[in-house]
C-alpha positions as CSV (number, residue, x, y, z in Angstrom):
1,M,27.0,36.9,-55.2
2,Q,24.4,34.4,-53.9
3,S,24.5,34.1,-50.2
4,S,24.0,30.9,-48.4
5,S,23.0,30.1,-44.9
6,T,23.0,27.0,-42.8
7,T,20.3,26.1,-40.4
8,A,21.0,23.6,-37.6
9,P,18.8,20.6,-38.0
10,E,16.0,20.2,-35.4
11,E,16.8,17.6,-32.7
12,T,14.6,14.6,-33.1
13,P,12.9,13.8,-29.8
14,K,14.2,10.6,-28.4
15,P,11.5,7.9,-28.0
16,V,10.5,7.1,-24.4
17,W,7.4,4.9,-24.9
18,P,9.5,1.8,-25.8
19,I,11.5,2.2,-22.6
20,A,8.3,2.7,-20.5
21,L,6.7,-0.4,-22.0
22,A,9.8,-2.4,-21.4
23,L,10.1,-1.3,-17.8
24,G,6.4,-2.0,-17.2
25,A,6.6,-5.5,-18.8
26,A,9.8,-6.3,-17.0
27,G,8.2,-5.3,-13.7
28,V,5.1,-7.5,-14.2
29,V,7.3,-10.5,-15.1
30,L,9.8,-9.9,-12.3
31,F,7.2,-9.4,-9.6
32,G,5.1,-12.3,-10.9
33,L,8.0,-14.7,-10.9
34,F,9.2,-13.9,-7.4
35,F,5.7,-13.7,-5.9
36,Q,5.7,-14.7,-2.2
37,Q,4.0,-17.9,-1.2
38,V,3.0,-16.9,2.3
39,F,0.2,-14.5,3.1
40,Y,0.4,-11.1,4.7
41,G,-2.0,-8.7,6.4
42,D,-5.5,-8.6,5.1
43,A,-4.8,-11.2,2.3
44,P,-6.7,-14.1,3.9
45,L,-9.8,-11.9,4.5
46,Q,-9.6,-10.6,0.9
47,L,-9.2,-14.1,-0.5
48,V,-12.3,-15.4,1.3
49,A,-14.4,-12.4,0.4
50,Y,-13.3,-12.5,-3.3
51,R,-14.0,-16.3,-3.5
52,A,-17.6,-15.3,-2.6
53,H,-17.5,-12.5,-5.1
54,E,-18.0,-10.0,-2.3
55,A,-16.3,-6.6,-2.5
56,T,-14.2,-5.3,0.4
57,G,-13.5,-1.6,1.1
58,H,-10.9,-1.7,-1.7
59,R,-13.4,-2.0,-4.5
60,L,-11.0,-1.2,-7.4
61,H,-8.8,-4.1,-6.3
62,F,-11.9,-6.3,-6.1
63,W,-13.1,-5.3,-9.6
64,L,-9.6,-6.0,-11.1
65,T,-9.6,-9.4,-9.4
66,E,-13.1,-10.1,-10.8
67,V,-11.9,-9.2,-14.4
68,L,-8.9,-11.4,-14.1
69,G,-11.0,-14.2,-12.8
70,K,-13.3,-14.0,-15.8
71,L,-10.1,-14.5,-18.0
72,G,-9.8,-18.0,-16.5
73,L,-7.6,-17.4,-13.4
74,S,-8.5,-19.1,-10.1
75,P,-9.4,-16.8,-7.2
76,L,-6.0,-17.2,-5.7
77,M,-4.1,-16.5,-9.0
78,A,-6.5,-13.6,-9.8
79,I,-5.9,-11.9,-6.5
80,R,-2.1,-12.4,-6.9
81,A,-2.2,-11.0,-10.4
82,A,-4.2,-8.0,-9.2
83,S,-1.3,-7.3,-6.9
84,F,1.7,-7.7,-9.1
85,I,0.4,-6.5,-12.5
86,P,-0.5,-2.9,-11.3
87,A,2.9,-2.7,-9.5
88,G,4.7,-3.7,-12.6
89,V,2.8,-1.2,-14.8
90,A,3.6,1.5,-12.2
91,L,7.2,1.3,-13.2
92,G,6.4,2.3,-16.8
93,V,4.1,5.1,-15.7
94,L,6.7,6.4,-13.2
95,F,9.4,6.5,-15.9
96,L,7.2,8.6,-18.2
97,A,6.5,11.0,-15.3
98,L,10.2,11.5,-14.6
99,V,11.0,12.1,-18.3
100,R,8.0,14.6,-18.6
101,A,9.5,16.4,-15.5
102,G,12.7,17.0,-17.5
103,C,14.9,14.2,-16.2
104,G,17.2,12.4,-18.6
105,R,16.1,8.9,-19.8
106,G,19.1,7.2,-18.2
107,S,18.5,9.0,-14.9
108,A,14.8,8.2,-15.0
109,V,15.6,4.5,-15.5
110,L,17.9,4.5,-12.5
111,A,15.3,6.3,-10.3
112,T,12.6,3.9,-11.4
113,L,14.8,0.9,-10.5
114,L,15.6,2.4,-7.1
115,F,11.8,2.8,-6.6
116,A,11.1,-0.8,-7.7
117,F,13.7,-2.2,-5.2
118,T,12.7,-0.1,-2.3
119,P,11.9,-2.5,0.6
120,S,8.2,-1.6,0.9
121,A,7.6,-1.4,-2.9
122,L,9.2,-4.7,-3.6
123,F,7.5,-6.4,-0.7
124,F,4.0,-5.3,-1.7
125,A,4.6,-5.9,-5.4
126,T,5.1,-9.5,-4.5
127,T,2.4,-10.3,-2.0
128,V,-1.4,-10.5,-1.9
129,E,-2.3,-6.9,-0.9
130,V,-3.9,-3.8,-2.3
131,H,-0.6,-1.8,-2.2
132,G,0.6,-2.9,-5.6
133,L,-2.4,-1.1,-7.0
134,Q,-1.6,1.8,-4.7
135,M,1.9,2.0,-6.3
136,F,0.2,2.4,-9.7
137,G,-2.1,5.1,-8.4
138,A,0.7,7.1,-6.8
139,S,2.8,6.9,-10.0
140,L,-0.1,8.0,-12.1
141,A,-0.8,10.9,-9.7
142,L,2.8,12.0,-10.0
143,F,2.5,11.9,-13.8
144,S,-0.5,14.2,-13.4
145,A,1.3,16.4,-10.9
146,V,4.1,17.1,-13.3
147,H,1.6,18.4,-15.8
148,I,-0.3,20.4,-13.1
149,A,2.8,22.4,-12.3
150,R,3.8,23.1,-15.9
151,P,2.2,26.0,-17.8
152,K,2.8,24.3,-21.1
153,S,0.4,21.4,-20.2
154,G,-2.7,23.3,-21.3
155,G,-4.5,26.3,-19.8
156,I,-7.0,26.3,-17.0
157,A,-8.8,23.4,-18.6
158,G,-5.6,21.4,-18.6
159,L,-4.9,22.3,-15.0
160,L,-8.3,21.1,-13.9
161,G,-8.2,18.0,-16.0
162,W,-4.7,16.9,-14.7
163,S,-5.8,17.7,-11.1
164,L,-8.9,15.6,-11.5
165,L,-6.9,12.7,-12.8
166,A,-4.4,13.0,-9.9
167,I,-7.3,13.0,-7.3
168,V,-8.9,10.0,-8.9
169,A,-5.6,8.1,-9.1
170,L,-4.9,8.7,-5.4
171,G,-8.4,8.3,-4.0
172,A,-9.4,5.2,-5.9
173,T,-6.3,3.1,-5.1
174,H,-6.0,3.6,-1.3
175,P,-7.5,6.0,1.3
176,M,-4.2,6.7,2.9
177,N,-3.1,8.4,-0.3
178,L,-5.0,11.4,1.0
179,Q,-1.9,12.3,2.9
180,A,-0.5,13.7,-0.3
181,G,-3.5,16.0,-0.6
182,L,-1.6,19.0,0.9
183,G,1.2,18.6,-1.6
184,L,-1.3,18.2,-4.5
185,G,-3.0,21.4,-3.4
186,V,0.3,23.3,-3.4
187,L,1.1,22.0,-6.9
188,F,-2.4,23.2,-8.0
189,L,-1.5,26.7,-6.8
190,V,1.9,26.5,-8.5
191,G,0.2,25.5,-11.7
192,L,-2.3,28.3,-11.4
193,R,0.4,30.9,-10.8
194,A,2.4,29.6,-13.8
195,R,-0.6,30.1,-16.0
196,G,-0.7,33.8,-15.0
197,A,-3.3,34.0,-12.2
198,S,-3.5,37.2,-10.2
199,P,-2.7,37.3,-6.5
200,R,-6.4,37.9,-5.7
201,V,-7.5,34.9,-7.8
202,M,-4.7,32.9,-6.1
203,G,-6.0,33.7,-2.7
204,L,-9.6,32.7,-3.5
205,V,-8.4,29.5,-5.2
206,A,-6.1,28.7,-2.2
207,L,-9.1,29.0,0.1
208,G,-11.2,26.9,-2.2
209,T,-8.5,24.3,-2.6
210,C,-8.1,24.0,1.2
211,L,-11.9,23.5,1.6
212,L,-11.9,20.9,-1.2
213,V,-9.0,18.9,0.3
214,V,-10.5,19.0,3.8
215,G,-14.0,18.1,2.4
216,V,-12.7,15.1,0.4
217,A,-10.7,13.9,3.3
218,A,-13.7,14.2,5.6
219,I,-16.0,12.3,3.2
220,V,-13.5,9.5,2.7
221,S,-12.7,9.3,6.4
222,Y,-16.4,9.3,7.4
223,G,-17.0,6.3,5.0
224,Y,-14.1,4.5,6.6
225,L,-15.2,5.3,10.1
226,D,-18.7,4.1,9.3
227,R,-17.5,0.8,8.0
228,Q,-15.2,0.3,11.0
229,G,-17.8,1.5,13.6
230,W,-15.3,4.0,15.0
231,S,-15.8,7.6,16.2
232,V,-14.0,10.7,14.9
233,G,-12.3,11.0,18.3
234,V,-10.9,7.4,18.0
235,L,-9.5,8.2,14.5
236,L,-7.9,11.5,15.6
237,D,-6.4,9.9,18.7
238,A,-4.7,7.3,16.6
239,F,-2.6,10.0,14.9
240,K,-1.3,11.8,18.0
241,W,2.4,11.9,18.7
242,R,3.1,10.2,22.0
243,W,6.6,11.2,23.1
244,D,6.0,9.6,26.6
245,Q,5.5,6.2,25.1
246,T,7.6,3.6,23.3
247,V,6.6,0.9,20.9
248,P,7.3,-2.9,21.3
249,G,10.9,-3.7,20.3
250,S,12.2,-0.1,20.6
251,D,13.4,2.2,23.4
252,L,12.9,5.3,21.2
253,P,9.9,7.6,21.8
254,A,6.9,6.4,19.7
255,P,7.0,9.1,17.1
256,L,10.7,8.4,16.3
257,A,10.2,4.7,16.3
258,N,7.2,5.0,14.0
259,G,9.1,7.3,11.7
260,L,12.0,4.8,11.5
261,N,9.8,1.8,10.9
262,T,7.2,3.4,8.6
263,V,9.3,5.9,6.6
264,V,13.0,5.5,6.9
265,R,13.6,1.7,6.7
266,P,10.9,1.0,4.1
267,A,12.0,3.8,1.8
268,A,15.8,3.1,2.4
269,Y,18.2,4.8,-0.1
270,L,15.4,6.3,-2.1
271,L,14.4,8.5,0.8
272,A,17.8,10.1,1.3
273,A,18.5,10.7,-2.4
274,G,15.0,11.8,-3.2
275,L,14.8,14.4,-0.4
276,V,18.1,15.9,-1.4
277,G,16.9,16.0,-5.0
278,L,13.6,17.7,-4.2
279,V,15.3,20.3,-2.1
280,T,17.8,21.0,-4.9
281,L,14.9,21.4,-7.4
282,A,13.1,23.8,-5.0
283,V,16.2,25.9,-4.0
284,H,18.5,25.7,-7.1
285,P,16.4,25.0,-10.2
286,R,18.2,24.9,-13.5
287,A,18.3,28.1,-15.4
288,G,15.2,28.8,-17.5
289,S,13.3,25.9,-15.9
290,D,10.1,25.9,-13.8
291,E,11.4,23.3,-11.4
292,R,11.2,25.4,-8.3
293,G,7.5,25.2,-7.8
294,L,7.4,21.5,-8.7
295,G,10.2,20.7,-6.3
296,A,8.5,22.6,-3.4
297,G,5.1,21.0,-4.0
298,L,6.5,17.5,-4.2
299,L,8.6,18.1,-1.0
300,I,5.4,18.9,0.8
301,W,3.9,15.8,-0.9
302,V,6.6,13.7,0.8
303,L,6.9,15.5,4.2
304,A,3.1,15.5,5.0
305,P,2.8,11.6,5.0
306,A,6.2,11.4,6.9
307,L,4.9,13.6,9.7
308,I,1.4,12.1,9.8
309,L,2.7,8.6,10.1
310,M,4.8,9.3,13.2
311,G,1.6,9.2,15.3
312,P,-0.1,5.8,14.6
313,D,1.1,2.6,16.2
314,F,0.7,0.7,12.9
315,T,3.6,0.5,10.5
316,E,2.4,-2.0,7.9
317,R,6.0,-2.4,6.5
318,G,5.8,1.2,5.2
319,A,2.7,0.5,3.0
320,Y,1.1,3.9,4.0
321,F,4.2,5.8,2.9
322,I,4.1,4.3,-0.6
323,V,2.3,7.4,-1.9
324,A,5.5,9.4,-1.3
325,L,7.8,7.0,-3.2
326,P,7.2,8.2,-6.8
327,A,7.9,11.8,-5.7
328,L,11.1,10.7,-4.1
329,A,12.0,8.9,-7.3
330,L,11.7,12.3,-9.2
331,G,14.1,13.9,-6.7
332,T,16.5,11.0,-7.3
333,A,16.3,11.3,-11.1
334,A,16.9,15.0,-10.8
335,L,20.1,14.4,-8.9
336,A,21.3,11.8,-11.4
337,T,20.5,14.1,-14.3
338,R,22.8,16.8,-12.9
339,S,25.8,14.7,-12.1
340,R,27.3,11.4,-13.4
341,A,29.0,10.9,-10.1
342,L,25.6,11.0,-8.3
343,A,24.2,8.7,-11.0
344,A,27.0,6.2,-10.2
345,L,26.1,6.4,-6.5
346,I,22.5,5.7,-7.3
347,V,23.5,2.6,-9.2
348,V,25.3,1.4,-6.0
349,G,22.2,2.3,-4.1
350,I,20.1,0.1,-6.3
351,F,22.1,-3.0,-5.6
352,A,22.4,-2.2,-1.8
353,Q,18.7,-1.5,-1.5
354,A,17.7,-4.6,-3.5
355,R,19.9,-6.7,-1.3
356,L,18.1,-5.3,1.8
357,A,14.6,-5.7,0.3
358,I,15.3,-9.3,-0.8
359,H,16.7,-10.2,2.6
360,E,13.5,-8.9,4.3
361,I,11.2,-10.8,1.9
362,R,13.2,-14.0,2.4
363,A,12.9,-13.6,6.2
364,W,9.1,-13.3,5.9
365,D,8.6,-15.8,3.1
366,E,10.5,-18.7,4.7
367,P,8.8,-22.1,4.9
368,A,6.7,-23.1,7.9
369,P,8.7,-24.2,11.0
370,E,9.1,-27.9,11.6
371,E,6.8,-28.0,14.6
372,A,4.0,-26.4,12.5
373,R,4.1,-28.6,9.4
374,A,2.1,-31.6,10.7
375,W,-0.5,-29.4,12.2
376,L,-0.8,-27.3,9.0
377,D,-1.0,-30.4,6.8
378,G,-3.7,-31.9,9.0
379,L,-5.8,-28.6,8.9
380,A,-5.3,-28.4,5.2
381,A,-6.5,-32.0,4.8
382,V,-9.7,-31.4,6.8
383,S,-10.5,-28.0,5.4
384,G,-9.4,-28.4,1.8
385,G,-7.8,-24.9,2.1
386,R,-11.3,-23.3,2.6
387,G,-12.8,-21.8,5.7
388,I,-11.9,-19.8,8.8
389,L,-10.2,-20.8,12.0
390,L,-10.8,-20.0,15.6
391,A,-7.3,-20.8,16.8
392,E,-6.3,-22.1,20.3
393,D,-3.5,-19.5,20.6
394,A,-1.6,-16.7,18.8
395,Q,0.9,-19.2,17.3
396,Q,-1.7,-21.3,15.6
397,Q,-3.4,-18.1,14.5
398,D,-0.2,-16.9,12.8
399,W,0.5,-20.4,11.2
400,A,-3.0,-20.7,9.6
401,R,-3.2,-17.2,8.4
402,R,0.4,-17.0,7.1
403,Y,0.8,-20.4,5.4
404,L,-2.8,-21.5,4.5
405,G,-4.4,-18.1,3.8
406,M,-7.2,-18.8,6.3
407,P,-8.8,-15.9,8.2
408,T,-8.3,-16.6,11.9
409,D,-9.1,-15.3,15.3
410,N,-7.5,-16.3,18.6
411,L,-9.8,-17.7,21.3
412,R,-7.6,-16.2,24.0
413,L,-8.8,-12.8,22.8
414,F,-12.2,-13.6,24.3
415,L,-10.8,-14.4,27.8
416,P,-9.9,-10.9,29.2
417,L,-13.1,-9.2,28.0
418,P,-15.9,-8.2,30.5
419,E,-18.8,-10.6,30.2
420,S,-21.1,-8.2,28.3
421,E,-18.4,-7.5,25.7
422,L,-17.5,-11.2,25.6
423,R,-21.0,-12.1,24.8
424,A,-21.3,-9.4,22.1
425,F,-17.9,-10.4,20.5
426,A,-18.8,-14.1,20.5
427,Q,-22.3,-13.4,19.0
428,N,-20.8,-11.3,16.2
429,F,-18.2,-13.9,15.5
430,A,-20.9,-16.6,15.4
431,T,-23.0,-14.6,13.0
432,Y,-20.1,-14.0,10.8
433,S,-19.0,-17.6,10.9
434,K,-22.4,-18.9,10.1
435,R,-22.7,-16.6,7.0
436,R,-19.2,-17.7,5.8
437,A,-20.2,-21.4,6.3
438,S,-23.2,-20.9,4.1
439,L,-20.9,-19.6,1.4
440,G,-18.6,-22.7,1.6
441,E,-16.1,-21.4,4.2
442,P,-16.7,-23.5,7.4
443,L,-15.5,-22.6,10.8
444,F,-12.8,-24.9,12.3
445,L,-11.8,-25.2,15.9
446,P,-8.9,-27.3,17.4
447,A,-10.2,-30.0,19.7
448,R,-8.6,-28.4,22.9
449,V,-10.8,-25.4,22.5
450,L,-13.9,-27.4,23.3
451,E,-12.1,-29.6,25.8
452,L,-10.9,-26.7,27.9
453,A,-14.3,-24.8,27.8
454,P,-15.7,-26.5,31.0
455,E,-12.6,-25.5,33.0
456,I,-12.4,-21.8,31.8
457,P,-15.7,-19.9,32.4
458,P,-15.1,-17.1,29.8
459,L,-14.2,-19.7,27.2
460,G,-17.2,-21.7,28.2
461,I,-19.5,-18.7,27.6
462,A,-17.9,-18.1,24.2
463,V,-18.2,-21.7,23.1
464,D,-21.8,-21.9,24.3
465,I,-22.8,-18.9,22.2
466,L,-21.0,-20.4,19.2
467,S,-22.7,-23.7,19.7
468,Q,-26.2,-22.1,19.7
469,E,-25.6,-20.7,16.2
470,I,-23.3,-23.3,14.6
471,E,-23.5,-27.1,14.5
472,F,-20.1,-28.7,15.1
473,S,-18.9,-32.2,14.0
474,P,-15.5,-33.8,14.8
475,V,-12.9,-33.9,12.1
476,E,-9.4,-35.5,12.2
477,A,-6.3,-35.9,10.1
478,P,-2.7,-36.7,11.0
479,G,-1.5,-33.7,12.9
480,F,-4.8,-32.1,13.5
481,R,-7.8,-33.0,15.6
482,G,-10.8,-30.6,15.9
483,Y,-14.3,-29.6,14.9
484,K,-15.9,-28.3,11.8
485,G,-18.8,-25.9,12.2
486,L,-21.6,-25.4,9.7
C-alpha cells in the first residue's frame, strides 16, 4: 500500500512595505496640509541664515533645505518642507521597526498613529524647526536598535553595522538625542550576549561601550559649548535638579514641573501605554521570544531622557523628549498585539490625544491680535518681510518673531546690564546687524527707541554704539514708524 503524507503549506509572509509607504506618504501630506503659519523657536534665525545659504549648527537640516531649494522651492517653502517631509517619512520607518520587533501589523499601525498625534510630535511636524528631522532620526535609530538586540540580524558584523547606523541616525539629527546613548549601550550588550559572547568579553565590551558613549557625548557637547561660548560648568549646572525652586506658572518643585511640561504632557497617552508595554516586554516576554533584553534596553532608552530633562529650565514643548517617543510606540504596539481590548483602548487614546494636540496647535497658531495687526502690516510694508528687528518691548518682539518670521531682540534687555556688559552686548549686536544688512537683511528699529534714547542713559549708550556702526534712515507705513539700518 502506498502511503501518503500531507505537509502544511508554508505561511506566506504578509507584505509590510506597502503599509509603510502608505503611512509615510499620508504623514507627509497630512503634516504639509496642516502646516502652521506662525513661527516658533529658532525658526526666524534659521530662515534668515538659510536665505543667505549659511549653515547653522543643524547642518543636516540645512543641507536638506538647500536640496529642496534647488528643486525650485522658495527658502520659506524649502525650510517648511525640510520640517514636515522627514516627520512624515518617520511614520513609515517607525511602522517597519515595530513589525520587525514582532508586533502585529494592525498593532503597529495603531502605535504609529498614536506616535504621530502625540502633542510634541504633531506640533513639530507642522512647524519650522529641526525636530521633524529628529523624529526621523529617532525612528531610524529604533529600527536599528531592534536589529541590534536580535541575534538573527547578522553576527558581530551585523551588530556593529546596526549600531553604527543607530549612532549616526541619532547624532546627525539632533544633539539632544545623545540622551538615548545609555539605552543604546545596553542594547548593544544585549545583542552581544544574544550572539554568544562570554562574560569576560561582555565585561570588556561594557567598559569600552561606556567609554565610547562618554567620549561621543563629550565631543558633541564640546562642539556645542564652543559655538555657544559656554563653559562645562555652565552646561552641567543647567541639568541640576533644584527641589528648592519653582518654575514660572507652577507651584511644584522645578524637577516635577519640568518633568510634567517636558515629558508627561508632550507625550500624553503614548507615555503611559508605552511604559507599561516596555515593562511587560522586559518582565513577561512571550514564550520563545527574545523580547526581555529589547524591552529592558528600550526602557532605559526612555527613562534616561525623562530623568535628564527634569533639571533644565527649558521645556521646548517636549522637543528634547522626542528621541524617546519611538521606543514608547514599540511598547504600545506590544500591548496592542497581546490584547484586543488594549488595542481598542489605544484607538480611543489616538482620538483623545489628537484632540489634545490639535487644541494646543490651534492655541499657538491663532491669528495676530487686533492691536498688533496694523503695526505688523506697517513693519511688513517697510521691510518686505526681510530683516531683523530691535523691538521696543517684549510684546513687539513676540509679534515680529511669531507672525513675520523676523529675528528680534528686545531693547529692554540692554537696560539692566552693567555698562561694560552693555557696551559689549551692543557692539556684538551692531556687528551682527551690519553683517546681516550686507546680506539683504536690514536692521529695523521702532521710532520710539531713538526718541527715548536721550532720556534713558543705558539706552542712549546702546543706540550710540549702534549708530557708529550702522547708518539709519527713517521709514514709515500706516501702523509703523521707525528707522532702517544699513
